C-alpha positions in Angstrom: -31.7 -34.5 16.4 -29.5 -33.5 13.2 -32.5 -33.3 11.1 -34.0 -30.3 13.4 -30.8 -28.2 12.9 -31.1 -28.3 8.9 -34.7 -27.2 9.3 -33.6 -24.1 11.4 -30.4 -23.3 9.2 -32.6 -23.5 5.9 -35.4 -21.4 8.0 -32.9 -18.7 8.7 -31.4 -18.8 5.3 -34.7 -18.2 3.6 -35.5 -15.4 5.7 -32.3 -13.8 4.9 -30.2 -14.5 8.1 -26.8 -16.1 7.4 -25.6 -18.6 10.1 -22.4 -19.6 8.5 -20.6 -16.1 7.9 -20.4 -13.3 10.1 -20.2 -9.4 8.8 -16.4 -8.8 7.9 -15.4 -6.0 10.0 -14.9 -2.6 8.6 -11.5 -2.0 7.3 -9.3 0.2 9.5 -8.7 3.7 7.8 -5.3 4.8 7.5 -4.1 7.4 9.6 -4.7 10.9 8.2 -1.6 12.2 9.6 1.7 10.7 11.0 4.0 12.5 13.4 7.2 11.4 14.9 10.7 10.6 14.5 11.9 9.6 11.1 15.6 8.0 10.4 17.0 7.1 7.1 18.7 3.8 5.5 22.7 3.8 5.7 24.6 5.0 2.8 25.8 1.6 2.4 22.4 -0.1 2.7 21.6 -3.0 0.0 19.3 -5.6 -0.5 15.4 -6.1 -1.2 13.0 -4.3 0.5 9.6 -6.3 2.0 8.0 -5.6 -1.2 10.4 -7.4 -3.0 12.0 -4.6 -5.1 15.8 -4.1 -4.8 16.6 -0.9 -2.4 17.8 1.7 -4.4 19.0 5.1 -2.3 18.4 7.4 -5.2 14.5 6.6 -5.2 12.1 8.7 -3.0 10.9 5.6 -0.8 10.0 4.7 2.9 9.6 2.0 5.2 6.4 2.1 7.6 5.3 -0.6 9.9 1.7 -1.2 8.7 0.6 1.0 5.7 0.1 -0.8 2.2 2.9 -1.0 0.0 2.7 1.8 -2.8 1.1 4.3 -0.4 2.4 7.8 -1.1 3.2 10.1 1.8 4.0 13.7 1.8 6.8 13.9 4.3 7.4 17.4 5.8 10.1 18.5 8.2 8.9 20.9 10.5 12.1 22.6 11.4 13.1 23.7 8.0 9.5 23.5 6.2 11.1 21.1 3.4 8.9 18.3 2.2 8.8 15.5 -0.1 6.9 12.6 -1.3 7.9 9.1 -0.8 6.4 5.7 -1.7 5.9 3.0 0.9 8.0 0.0 -0.4 9.4 -1.6 2.9 8.6 -2.7 6.6 10.1 -0.7 9.5 11.4 1.3 11.2 11.4 -1.5 14.1 13.1 1.1 16.9 10.5 2.1 19.4 9.2 5.9 18.9 10.4 6.0 15.0 7.5 6.2 12.5 9.5 6.1 9.4 12.7 5.2 7.4 13.5 7.5 4.8 15.7 6.6 1.6 19.0 8.4 0.9 17.2 10.5 -1.5 14.4 11.6 0.9 16.8 12.3 3.4 19.1 14.6 1.2 15.9 16.5 0.3 14.7 17.0 3.7 18.3 18.0 4.8 18.5 15.4 7.8 21.7 13.7 6.9 23.7 15.5 9.4 21.2 15.3 12.0 20.4 11.5 11.8 17.2 11.7 13.3 14.1 14.3 12.7 10.8 15.2 13.6 8.4 14.7 10.9 4.7 14.8 9.7 3.6 12.6 7.0 0.2 12.6 5.5 -1.1 10.1 2.9 -0.8 11.6 -0.5 -3.6 11.3 -3.3 -2.6 9.5 -6.5 -1.3 11.9 -9.3 
């Protein structure tokens, strides 16, 4: 009875009910604050980031597993109250327990180079 299904679908569409598309899921909001351990790229790191741009240690950039490229984050080191704004342009870190990989410039600004790993808090920074 193929004709019967056409009539049902047409009636539902006329009534405003779609039988072909489901409501799209709501976008998942970005976390308002990220807390965890940050690391930084090595001094000799070279290559392209996941966003396609070449890594430049003098830029204030970071890697995060899921935040969209171009997201600005204010990263703060609670132990010394220093903070820096970075732009997400890469994916990572891929080591359990770490939340950000920072560029060398950001690591120097946070005074974490001698420590290697530090606890940080990061919040999405609005566009300037």
